[in-house]
N, C-alpha and C positions, 0 to 999 in steps of 0.2 A: 306221545306216550307209545311205548312198544306194545306189540301184540302179546297178550298174556297166554292165551290158550293156543297151542299149535295143532294138536289132534287128539282124538280119543285113543285110549290105550286098549286095544282089543287083542288080548292073548288068552290062552286057555286058562292060565292061573287067574287072571282078572275076571274072566267069565264065571269061574267057580266062586270067587269072592263076592261078586255082584249078586249071584243067585242066593247065597246064604245070608249075607249081612247087609245088603243094600248099600254097598260101597262102589264107587266108580273111579276109574283111573284115567288120567290125562297126561299127555306130554305137554310141558309148559316151558315158557321162556326161562332160561337159567337165572336171569336177573330179577324175576318176579318173586315177591314174598307171599306169605300165606294169606294176608289180608287182601292183596290184589287178586290172588287166585280165587278166593271165596266170592269177592264182589263180581268178578268176571263170570263165574258160573251162575250166580244168582241172577245177573242181568240177562245172560244168554238163554238160560233154560227156565227161568221163572220158578225157581225152587228155593228152599231155605237150607243153607249149608251149616251143619253143626260142628264139623271137625275137618281139618285139613292136615294131612301128613305129607311131607315132601322128602324125596330121595334124590340126591345128586349122584349121578353115575359118571365117574371120571373116564376119560378115554384111555385105552390101553395101547401099548406099543406091541406090534406084531412083527415077527421076522419070518421070512420065507427064504428057502435056498433054491435057486434056479440054476439053469445052465450057465448064465452069465454072472453068477455070483450071488451074494446075499442082498436081499431086498427088504428094507425096513419101512413099515407104514404105521399109521395110527388109526384106531377106530374112533368114531364120533363120541363126544361127550354130550350128555343130555340130563334133563331134570324131569322127574315125573312126580305127580301129585295124586294121592289117593284121598278122595273126599267122602264124607259121610253125610247123608241127607237127613232131614227131619223125618221122624217116623211116619210111614204111609206115603211118602213122596217118591216119585220115580222120574227118571230121565227117559223119555220115549226113544231117543236115539239108540240106546243100548238094548231096548226090549225087542227090537227086530232081529238082533243078531242071534 
């Protein structure tokens, strides 16, 4: 089985959402579904997940003009999950940030 959780998502926007609503963000494997994500978080952090929302971010094509001509590249694609925990539960990993 593939690794479901890649890393926690620590950005300014996610920090504000976490403080207000008790939601947490993670970068996850693009092949993982919501059930696998919920089970992985429950097993790793010993909490109860009530809701999982996923967002697929497609890679974008970027073009730069340099002295030697045009250079075309691609940004990475990824999937992120925003999870909501049962009322009163916290993940200690995010509390230190």
